[in-house]
TORDREN-650304 format. One line per field, with one value per residue (C-alpha): residue in one letter; chain; x, y, z; residue number from 1. Coordinates in nm, 3 decimals, padded with zeros to 5 digits, m for minus. Example, Ala and Ser with C-alpha at 12.3 -4.5 7.8 and 13.67 -1.06 7.14 Angstrom:
TORDREN-650304
resn	A  S
chain	A  A
X	01.230  01.367
Y	m00.450  m00.106
Z	00.780  00.714
resi	1  2
END
This chain:
TORDREN-650304
resn	M  R  A  R  R  L  L  F  R  V  V  S  T  L  A  A  V  A  T  V  G  V  L  G  A  A  P  A  A  G  I  A  K  G  V  A  A  E  E  G  Q  F  P  F  A  M  Q  L  R  F  D  D  I  T  R  S  D  G  T  V  Y  D  S  A  C  S  G  V  L  I  S  P  T  W  I  M  T  A  G  H  C  F  H  D  G  D  R  N  R  S  N  G  V  P  A  Y  T  A  V  A  R  L  G  T  T  N  T  A  D  P  A  T  G  V  T  R  S  V  V  W  V  E  Q  S  G  S  N  D  I  A  V  A  R  L  D  E  P  V  D  G  I  T  P  V  P  L  N  R  T  K  P  A  K  G  Q  V  L  S  F  A  G  W  G  A  T  T  S  S  G  S  W  S  D  Q  L  Y  W  G  Q  V  K  V  S  T  V  K  A  A  T  V  L  V  K  G  H  W  P  A  P  D  T  S  A  C  P  Y  D  S  G  A  P  Y  V  T  E  G  S  S  P  V  L  V  S  V  E  S  S  G  P  A  C  P  H  R  L  Q  E  T  T  A  R  V  D  V  V  A  G  W  V  D  T  V  V  D  D  L  A
chain	A  A  A  A  A  A  A  A  A  A  A  A  A  A  A  A  A  A  A  A  A  A  A  A  A  A  A  A  A  A  A  A  A  A  A  A  A  A  A  A  A  A  A  A  A  A  A  A  A  A  A  A  A  A  A  A  A  A  A  A  A  A  A  A  A  A  A  A  A  A  A  A  A  A  A  A  A  A  A  A  A  A  A  A  A  A  A  A  A  A  A  A  A  A  A  A  A  A  A  A  A  A  A  A  A  A  A  A  A  A  A  A  A  A  A  A  A  A  A  A  A  A  A  A  A  A  A  A  A  A  A  A  A  A  A  A  A  A  A  A  A  A  A  A  A  A  A  A  A  A  A  A  A  A  A  A  A  A  A  A  A  A  A  A  A  A  A  A  A  A  A  A  A  A  A  A  A  A  A  A  A  A  A  A  A  A  A  A  A  A  A  A  A  A  A  A  A  A  A  A  A  A  A  A  A  A  A  A  A  A  A  A  A  A  A  A  A  A  A  A  A  A  A  A  A  A  A  A  A  A  A  A  A  A  A  A  A  A  A  A  A  A  A  A  A  A  A  A  A  A  A  A  A  A  A  A  A
X	00.000  00.141  00.055  m00.115  00.111  00.406  00.558  00.720  00.867  01.227  01.341  01.706  01.923  01.901  01.522  01.457  01.464  01.219  00.995  00.959  00.815  00.570  00.451  00.394  00.170  m00.205  m00.292  m00.373  m00.728  m00.774  m00.899  m00.864  m01.183  m01.360  m01.561  m01.510  m01.698  m01.944  m01.919  m02.083  m02.090  m01.818  m01.739  m01.591  m01.336  m00.991  m00.667  m00.357  m00.028  00.303  00.606  00.972  00.962  01.319  01.440  01.694  01.961  01.891  01.710  01.380  01.055  00.690  00.386  00.008  m00.286  m00.661  m00.872  m01.209  m01.346  m01.490  m01.536  m01.491  m01.123  m01.025  m00.976  m00.926  m00.685  m00.459  m00.212  00.079  00.026  00.200  00.546  00.910  01.211  01.213  00.839  00.747  00.404  00.439  00.234  00.241  00.346  00.418  00.787  00.697  00.440  00.096  m00.175  m00.539  m00.777  m01.151  m01.485  m01.390  m01.356  m01.050  m00.754  m00.579  m00.752  m00.622  m00.919  m01.171  m01.253  m01.099  m00.729  m00.599  m00.273  m00.234  m00.084  m00.118  m00.155  m00.281  m00.231  m00.475  m00.326  m00.584  m00.541  m00.410  m00.598  m00.486  m00.679  m00.525  m00.610  m00.635  m00.501  m00.849  m01.206  m01.378  m01.708  m01.986  m01.895  m02.073  m01.834  m01.909  m02.031  m01.844  m01.993  m02.034  m02.165  m01.999  m02.005  m02.209  m02.085  m02.239  m02.286  m02.226  m01.998  m01.896  m01.537  m01.366  m00.996  m00.726  m00.498  m00.364  m00.530  m00.244  00.015  00.282  00.081  00.097  m00.162  m00.452  m00.595  m00.936  m01.148  m01.272  m01.508  m01.654  m01.836  m01.729  m01.897  m01.786  m01.644  m01.488  m01.509  m01.210  m01.133  m00.972  m01.028  m01.297  m01.201  m01.385  m01.410  m01.492  m01.863  m01.932  m01.866  m01.655  m01.561  m01.200  m01.280  m01.016  m00.799  m00.451  m00.139  m00.219  m00.576  m00.457  m00.705  m00.984  m01.328  m01.561  m01.912  m02.265  m02.497  m02.767  m02.806  m02.663  m02.339  m02.167  m01.793  m01.740  m01.368  m01.068  m00.831  m00.526  m00.361  m00.416  m00.285  m00.157  m00.445  m00.673  m00.767  m01.063  m00.914  m00.981  m00.874  m00.792  m00.964  m00.940  m01.261  m01.386  m01.628  m01.346  m01.171  m01.480  m01.450  m01.085  m01.174  m01.428  m01.144  m00.921  m01.148  m01.295  m01.557  m01.695  m02.065
Y	00.000  00.339  00.684  00.869  01.172  00.985  01.046  01.378  01.602  01.681  02.037  02.040  02.143  01.800  01.783  02.131  02.022  01.740  01.973  02.206  01.915  01.834  02.192  02.213  01.907  01.895  01.830  01.471  01.386  01.292  00.962  00.642  00.565  00.872  01.147  01.523  01.713  01.980  02.336  02.361  01.986  01.964  02.324  02.202  01.974  02.128  02.103  02.139  02.236  02.217  02.401  02.384  02.093  02.036  01.683  01.612  01.577  01.931  01.844  02.017  01.898  01.995  01.782  01.792  01.644  01.676  01.794  01.921  02.231  02.143  02.496  02.850  02.847  02.479  02.195  01.820  01.606  01.302  01.339  01.227  01.525  01.746  01.618  01.709  01.644  01.277  01.234  01.220  01.372  01.720  01.970  02.346  02.593  02.408  02.409  02.484  02.678  02.512  02.666  02.555  02.603  02.530  02.651  02.551  02.232  02.350  02.528  02.603  02.941  03.136  03.374  03.105  02.971  03.063  03.056  03.036  02.950  02.689  02.846  02.577  02.196  01.961  01.584  01.320  01.060  00.802  00.766  00.926  01.254  01.613  01.937  02.264  02.630  02.869  03.223  03.370  03.238  03.104  03.277  03.152  02.782  02.553  02.332  01.959  01.832  01.542  01.195  01.088  00.732  00.410  00.367  00.074  m00.204  m00.166  00.209  00.405  00.706  00.971  01.094  01.377  01.445  01.624  01.324  01.134  00.860  00.611  00.535  00.709  01.021  01.374  01.577  01.732  02.080  01.920  01.783  01.429  01.211  00.864  00.636  00.349  00.097  00.037  m00.317  m00.337  m00.116  m00.126  00.058  00.361  00.303  00.235  00.004  00.073  m00.071  00.094  00.116  00.384  00.456  00.135  m00.146  m00.022  00.344  00.424  00.690  00.761  00.951  01.307  01.207  01.177  01.354  01.343  01.349  01.049  01.180  01.046  01.079  01.341  01.717  01.741  01.539  01.428  01.356  00.986  00.944  01.083  00.909  00.748  00.472  00.183  m00.044  00.088  00.248  00.168  m00.141  m00.346  m00.415  m00.245  00.116  00.243  00.560  00.717  00.722  01.067  00.959  00.826  01.168  01.391  01.448  01.548  01.784  01.950  02.046  02.186  02.357  02.667  02.747  02.402  02.413
Z	00.000  m00.092  00.027  m00.257  m00.233  m00.388  m00.733  m00.649  m00.917  m00.821  m00.886  m00.989  m01.278  m01.438  m01.393  m01.528  m01.892  m01.826  m01.629  m01.927  m02.122  m01.844  m01.812  m02.184  m02.189  m02.131  m01.765  m01.674  m01.577  m01.213  m01.059  m01.261  m01.455  m01.314  m01.485  m01.500  m01.231  m01.340  m01.212  m00.872  m00.815  m00.547  m00.446  m00.116  m00.290  m00.266  m00.460  m00.243  m00.408  m00.223  m00.360  m00.266  m00.023  00.095  00.165  00.437  00.167  00.043  m00.281  m00.350  m00.506  m00.559  m00.481  m00.448  m00.256  m00.242  00.051  00.170  00.340  00.684  00.825  00.692  00.795  00.826  00.581  00.619  00.420  00.459  00.744  00.528  00.296  00.554  00.640  00.700  00.475  00.577  00.507  00.874  00.940  01.086  01.287  01.307  01.038  00.709  00.617  00.254  00.054  00.073  m00.147  m00.145  m00.441  m00.427  m00.561  m00.915  m01.117  m01.307  m01.148  m01.479  m01.477  m01.175  m01.198  m01.102  m00.758  m00.425  m00.334  00.022  00.196  00.471  00.785  01.052  01.063  01.334  01.297  01.421  01.652  01.543  01.167  00.847  00.887  00.939  00.968  00.852  00.909  00.614  00.618  00.557  00.585  00.273  00.201  m00.024  m00.006  00.240  00.439  00.457  00.797  00.956  00.979  01.342  01.305  01.196  00.814  00.682  00.458  00.112  00.151  m00.172  m00.144  m00.396  m00.404  m00.589  m00.633  m00.828  m00.879  m01.176  m01.383  m01.347  m01.084  m01.292  m01.382  m01.249  m01.060  m01.249  m01.297  m01.359  m01.075  m01.139  m00.941  m00.913  m00.671  m00.450  m00.219  00.137  00.149  00.496  00.806  01.040  01.364  01.196  00.824  00.566  00.279  m00.048  m00.399  m00.730  m00.813  m01.077  m01.360  m01.358  m01.116  m01.129  m01.060  m00.800  m00.642  m00.779  m00.671  m00.556  m00.463  m00.101  00.123  m00.135  00.033  00.033  00.096  00.118  m00.180  m00.206  m00.186  00.168  00.161  00.481  00.499  00.577  00.506  00.319  00.079  00.238  00.031  m00.206  m00.482  m00.816  m01.002  m01.173  m00.973  m00.849  m00.508  m00.176  m00.132  00.218  00.337  00.683  00.891  00.990  01.263  01.486  01.485  01.494  01.868  01.830  01.544  01.772  02.008  01.733  01.482  01.643  01.378  01.299  01.208
resi	1  2  3  4  5  6  7  8  9  10  11  12  13  14  15  16  17  18  19  20  21  22  23  24  25  26  27  28  29  30  31  32  33  34  35  36  37  38  39  40  41  42  43  44  45  46  47  48  49  50  51  52  53  54  55  56  57  58  59  60  61  62  63  64  65  66  67  68  69  70  71  72  73  74  75  76  77  78  79  80  81  82  83  84  85  86  87  88  89  90  91  92  93  94  95  96  97  98  99  100  101  102  103  104  105  106  107  108  109  110  111  112  113  114  115  116  117  118  119  120  121  122  123  124  125  126  127  128  129  130  131  132  133  134  135  136  137  138  139  140  141  142  143  144  145  146  147  148  149  150  151  152  153  154  155  156  157  158  159  160  161  162  163  164  165  166  167  168  169  170  171  172  173  174  175  176  177  178  179  180  181  182  183  184  185  186  187  188  189  190  191  192  193  194  195  196  197  198  199  200  201  202  203  204  205  206  207  208  209  210  211  212  213  214  215  216  217  218  219  220  221  222  223  224  225  226  227  228  229  230  231  232  233  234  235  236  237  238  239  240  241  242  243  244  245  246  247  248  249  250  251  252  253  254  255  256  257
END
């Protein structure tokens, strides 16, 4: 099982030439076997971009994750998305630039949606979840309430992320989504399998932290993306349960609805 934030792009003199080619290409579509989200469909779904992360050996790279707005000033994502130079999960002020984009389905146009910076991170001690404070509140977008009951086997969940379509792809400017079914419920995680539009609809690199929400007009956040097999796949994907950390979130997030 691999954390979905892997496949970093190293920034160095030797990598610069290759990076030019990547930047000149069309952005990859997110989520393996998913579909493009329509404007207004998942306004709370967030793209997280991390620039100039410094490893312990001094090399620098960029990365990305997905996330979700849970209050006007706080987001939730995978805990492993925020880490030090040795990839250990970290709290406090991020050691690198962390920019959040939401309220749009395509971040290629900087004029659309809402842009905020992450200024503080708190890590859950129970599973692969972190909450992070934004530099300014987000207005006009309704945060997603947290699930507070045990998920049910067979439950259908929708998920939306900014990841790749294959295990070797890059992050996406386009938000994609799909549906899964809960296959196994464990103490701190929810294991899911692809349901729609295909049995192998699954999360990919850079989908870490992507929200899994209940169906309907008033979605509730059940879990966030953590790790899984190489995508696309028909196996179980590991997501982190929100209900087991909801009480902890209550003590950290000061403007939770």
